[in-house]
N, C-alpha and C positions, 0 to 999 in steps of 0.2 A: 395362606393359601400356596398351593406348591407349587412352580412351573408347569408340573404336567396336567392336575391338576386346571391352571389358568387355562389350557391350550383346548380343553375338550368342555369346559364350565359350561351351561348353559346360561343366562340371563336370568340373576335372583336365582340361583341355588337354592335348593331346601334347609330351611334354619336347621342346624345340630337340637340334638334334646335341651343342651344347656348351652349355653352362650357364657364364652367369659368378660368382666366389665371391669374394668378402671372403678375408682370409686375416691368419691371427692367433690364437692361443690366449688368450682372457681378456681381449681388447684390447674397448674401449668402440666397438660398430659405430655407424654413423647407413646406414642405405640407404632409399629412396625409390624406388617404382615411377613417381612420376606427379611432376615437377622442382616444388618449393617444398610442396608436404604436408607437410613434419617442419615442428613451429612452431619459432621463434626467439626465444628468450631465457628461454621457457618450457617447461614441459611439456604442461602443462594450462590454454591459454588458455581464455576465456569463449568466443570462437569459434573453431574450430580451421579448418586450412586447408581446404579444400573443403565444409566441413558435416563434415568426420569426427567420430570421438569418439576420444576420449584415452581409456587403460585401461592400467594399468601391471599385469606379472607380475611376481612375486617369488617369485625360488629360496631368499632368503637373512631372515631377519628383521630391521625396519627397522633397529635399532639393533647388525647386527653390525658389527665392524671393517670399516671402506673399505675395507682391503686383503681383505677375504674378503664383502662386500657384492656381490650378484649380483640385478639386476633390470632390464627392460627397457620401454620405453614404446613400446604398440601405438598406431598410429592408423588408424582401421576404419572401415568403411559402417556398420557395426551392432555395437554392444557384446556380447560373451560372453554376457552377462545375458539377452539377448531368447529366452530359450526354456521349453519346458513341465515342470512339476519332473520331477526324479530320479524316477526307478521303479527296483526290479532288472531284470534284463534277463533275459529270458526268450525259453528255455530260460537256467538259468544255468552259467558254465563251470566246470565242477567241479575241472580241473585245474589252475587258479592259484590260486597259494597265495603270503600277505603273513605269516600269522602262523605259524609253526613251534611244534608241542608236540606231544603222545603222542597226540593226537587225529586227529591229520593226517598223520602222518611218525614215522619211525623213527629210531633213531640206530644206527649200524655201523660199528667199525673195519676191516671188511672189505675190502680194495683194490675195488674197483667199475671194472666195465669195461661199455660199450656199442655195439654196432656199427652202423654207421650206419641210423638211420631211411628207410622211404619214403614218398615222399609219397603222400599216401591218393587213394583212385579218386575220392571223392564232393569234389564244389566243394570248398574248402576255404580262404578268406580268412587273411592274417597274424592277426588275431585269434582267432581258432577253432582256427590251427595253435597255437599257443600254447601249452605245458605245461610245467608245472615239474619240476623235476628233484628242486632238494635249495636248500635254505638255513636261514639261522636269525636268530633276533629279531622284530622284529615295525615293521609298517610306524606301528600306532597309538603304539610307544614312540620313530618316529622314531630306531631305530639295526638296523642287521640288512643281510641281504644275501637275492636269491633268483635262485638261476639256471634259466631255461628254457630251454627247447629250441621249433624251432618246423618247421614241414613247411606251403607254403602252394602252390595251382596255380591261385589266381583273385584278380582284386584286391580290393580293399573299395570296395563301392559306394553311393554315398550313404550313408557316415559315416564319421565321425571318430573316433579312438577316443585317448585321454590315459591316463596314470598319475597319479595323486595320490600313490600310494605312495612312487616314488622315478624316479631317471632312470633312463634303458633306455638299455646300450652294445648295440646290435647287431652282432653276426660274420654277415657272409651268410657260407654254405660253398660252394651249388652254387645256379647258376641253368639255365638250360635252354640245352643245347648246350657244356656244359663240356668242351672238352678237353682231357684230362690227359697226353696223350703227345705231346703237341710239343718240342721240339730244348731240351734239359735248360740247351742254352747261352742260354737266351733270359730276364730277368730276369721273376718271378714276374708282376710286371702285365702282362707280355704273354700271358699264358696267360688273361685275364679282360678282355683290350680290349676285343673284340668282345659281351661279355656285358654288358649292363648291372647285370642283376640285380635291382636295387629301385630304384623311382621313388617318393623320398618328399617328400611335399607336405603343407608345417606353415606356421604361421601366419606364420614369419619367412622363406618360399618355399621354392624347389624343391631336390632334392639327387640326384643321383644317384650311385647306392652300389654298385660292383660288389662278389665276391667278392675278396679279397684287399684290401678296404678295409672300415672300420669308419666309425658313427657316432652320436651320442649324443645322443638328444631327451631334456632335460632335460624334471623331474620336472612335469608341467602343462600343459606344450605338446603342443596338439593338433596332431595327423598322422595320413594317410592312405599306406596303402603299395600301388601297384602295381604289376603283375611282368609289364613289356611282352617278356619273353622265355620265359615259362612259367615253368612250377614252381621256387620253392625251395627251401630249408631252411636253415638254421642256427643260433645260438646268442645268447642273450641273458643280459648283465646286469643285476639291477635292482638300484640301492645306494636303501637309508632313511637318511632325514636327515644327508648327506653328496651333493657332489659331487666330481665327476673335476677334478682339479689334475697338470699336468707333476710329473715326480718331481724334488726338488733335486740335482746331479750333485754337490756333494763337490769330492772330492779329482780327479774327473775334467775339471771346469774351468767353460769358460763353454760349450762347446760337444756336442756328443753323443749320442745316443738319440735322442727325439724331439725336431725344430725346431719351435719358436712358429708359423712363418710357413709350413709345412708343414696347417696345419691349416684346412683351408677352411667358413665360414659363406656361409651364402644371400643372396642379394639379395633386394628384398624385389618380390614378384609378388603380386598377389591377381585374383580373378574375384570379380566383384558381376551374378549372375546368378537367377533364381526356381530355388529346389529344395526345392517343395513334400516335405516328409515328413524332412527330413534330422536325421540320428540323427545325437548326441553320445553315445561310450558311453566312459564312466569309469571303470577302475579303483581301487577305495578300499578299502581296507582284507581288500585281494584279494579280494571280489566284485566284480562289472563292476554299474552302473548306464545308464540308457540316457534321453538327453532329446531331443526332437522339437522341431526350428524351421526356418524358411522361408526357411533360406538357410545360404549356405556357409561355415564357419568360417575359409573362405582368404581373408578379405574385409579384409587388412593393407594399405592404400598405402602406410604410412611407416610407418620401427620404428626408433629407440635404444635401445643400453643392451650389457651385458656379458652377458646371460641368453637364448642362443639355441643353438638345433642346431647342431652342427659335425660336420664328416665326417674321415678321417684314411685316408693311402694306406698301408700297413704297409711300400711297398716302399721308402719316402723314408727308412725307421728306419734309424739308424747306427748299428751294434753295435758294442762296444768289449769285449773276448776278451783270454782268458791269452796271453802272447806267450814266456813260455819253460816252466815248469811247473804241472800242477793244473791243475785245473777250475775255472772261477770258480761262484761263487754265481750263481741264475737271477735274482736281483734285481736283474740287471748287466742286465737286457733288458725294465725295465718303463718301457711307455709312459704308463701313465695313473695315478694312482693314487687314491684315496679315502682321505684319511686317519683317524686314532684322535684324540683326545686325546692320547694316548701317542707321544713323541715314536718314530718308525720301525718304529710300529705302525698297518698299514692294514687299516683293513675290508675292502679291498678291492681288490686292486692286478692290472691286466691286463698281462701280460708275453706276451711274443712269441719263438719260437725261428725267425728268421728266415735265409737262404743267411747263409754266413760262411766263414772260414780255419778248419780244427782244424791247429796247431799245435805246440803243445806239448808237451816234451822228456820221455824217462821218465816217461809220463802214461799213466796211464788216462783216454783222452776222452771216453767218452763220461758221462755224468750220473755220479755218485755214488751208493752206496747210503746212505741214509737215512732217518732219521724227524722229523717237521717238528712244531715246533709252533702251523706256521700249517696251514689247511686247501688241498690244492690240489684246482683242477679245469680237467683236462685237454681240449683241442679241437685239434680237424688242418682243416685250410683246405687242406693240398693234400702230395701225397707223402708223406716219413715220416718222422718226427719222429727228432731226433736221430741219424742212422744215415747212413755213407755210402752209395754208389750197389751196393757186396754187399751190407749187411747193411738195404736198402730193400725186398728182396724179402721178407727175413727175416720183418720188422715183419709186412708183407702178410698172409705164412701165417699170422702168431698175432693179427690181427686188429684191430690198431689203425689205421684207414682213415680217409678222408678223411670229415667227417660224422660220424667214433664219437665218444667221448666217455669220461674214466676220472676217475674220485676217489681220491685219497688223503688220507683224513682224518686231522685232529691225531694227531702221534705211532704213525700206521701208515706201518710199514718200505713201502718200494719205491725199485727202479732199477731197471738193466737186466735184460733177464730173461736166459734161461741159454743162449743162441745167438750175443746179441752178447758177452756175456760171454767166453765160451769164442774165438770169433773175432777179439776183441781180445786178451787176451792170446797169444795163437797167435802175433801179427806180432812179440810180442816188443819191443825197442828200434829193427824194419826200418822203422814205421814212419813213409812220408813226408810230409810237411805236404798233407792236405785238403779239399781245398772242399766243404761241404755247401751242393746248387746247388738240388735240387729241394723243396723244403720250404718251409711257413710252419705252426706249430703257436702256440699260445696255449696258455695258463693264466691262471684267473683265481683266485689267492690270496687268501684274508681268514684273519684272526686268530680268529674267530667257528668255533665246532665246528658243522656242516649237519647237519641231518635228512634223509633221502633219502623222498621223495613215494611210497607205495605204489603205485604204478603203472611208477614210474622201475622196484621195483623188482621187479614182476611180469611186465615189460616183457619181450615176445619177442625185444625186441635186445639183450637183458641177458647177456654172455659169463658163462655161468658158469664155465667152463674157463680165465677167467684165472692164479688160484692156479697155472694149471699150467705157467704160464710160467718160473717161479721154480724148482719143484719137484725141476728136475734140474740145480741148481748142487750144484757137491759140493766136497767136500773138497782142497782142495793143502797142504794142511800138510805140512811136512817140518821134519825137524833137524838139516837138514844145511841150510848156508848158500847162498844162492841164489847162480850164478856173475855175478858184473857183465861185459860184454863190452866194455863203450865207459869210452876212459878218461876221461871227465869223470862217469861214476859212482863214482871212485877219489877217493881222498882225497891229499893229500901225501907220506906215510908210505905208498903201497899197496894201503892197505884199501879 
């Protein structure tokens, strides 16, 4: 932005049709909106270029190992410390939780499912539209997570939000005018190409985030959400005491799953206009606090570092799959993971179930029945989950719809419903290779046992008949050996 534009710009100037991004995951980036704004040779010179203030934001302790250390230097018109004292927000936001115990949430091993929530009729922005569904642990103890959902219909007006509790992974599910009836032959990204969903302005720059994409806003980074296309709803995973990283690939090799280069980071952008009464809303221990200032927090002219917001288009994910027999574990579809100190155990994984081929022979292709030491929160962005075109209509009738959610907690059994199971085994070994094309589902999976908030348990969108989808499962047990039709199923002696 030029100096002339800066002097006349209104807060959150409309985004251009195409934003320019940096690409890469975990890289050290440098970006400046005015040439020469970044200091050379040091981070905090006595006098910064253009009279800017140097300010560091740290996402890890100073003494974290270099490979884990995250921080960025911001060069801004005024430092973020220039504000009035924080005060508890009035009215309080009673449906945001970051400390999970018996006083504010309940433990239940029952399988839970929610139908899609309606967008409220009253004016509701992103922050007021947030509500916690479940979570575990404590933001004060720096270990745990919270899963929120949101439904909003207006942009944030003259204020910015940040969470001191943890990173926000935002999964937009719907923007105004979303058309889910287009040709199934198109990639999922084409369904949303004309619907931006969210305009997110951050201290590091601006991001356009459509349904079918995700965005991560690191702990403490201030941001504002505008809704250029009208109402929006979606999901948020917040993690305490950890940051997301790409999963190790192990025997897969050097390529596959989410590619580092497909993660996009904003270019520096700033505004320098008077903003009387501008409010910073900070989430701290699950409570909201406000502070007034007279300038926009988006006044960072240049920055460098690796502690930055970023977005990712889920249609670019490269899935791996079974090519002969059996159903792979869902971990093979991990996009991002927040690890714990125990190798291979995640505080929270973000896993997707994208379009792909099912080709396994002599195999029950839908997900297997299982009980898991991890807890699984499922959401559906588009289409049906793990179902072919025939079964997607069954899923719709059974209530797992885009915008809905389900929770299967630690060691709670779950798996395909009765209709899916019966339709699958009826095909026996006649099933041809099948492409799942009209879907994008996801899962937040955690080693911690979630507690569920009371408003989620009492929600009018709670599907109290969810358990019925398995009640019809019947015994197929027989003492007679099953007939094997294919030669591939026989041993050399014909047995």
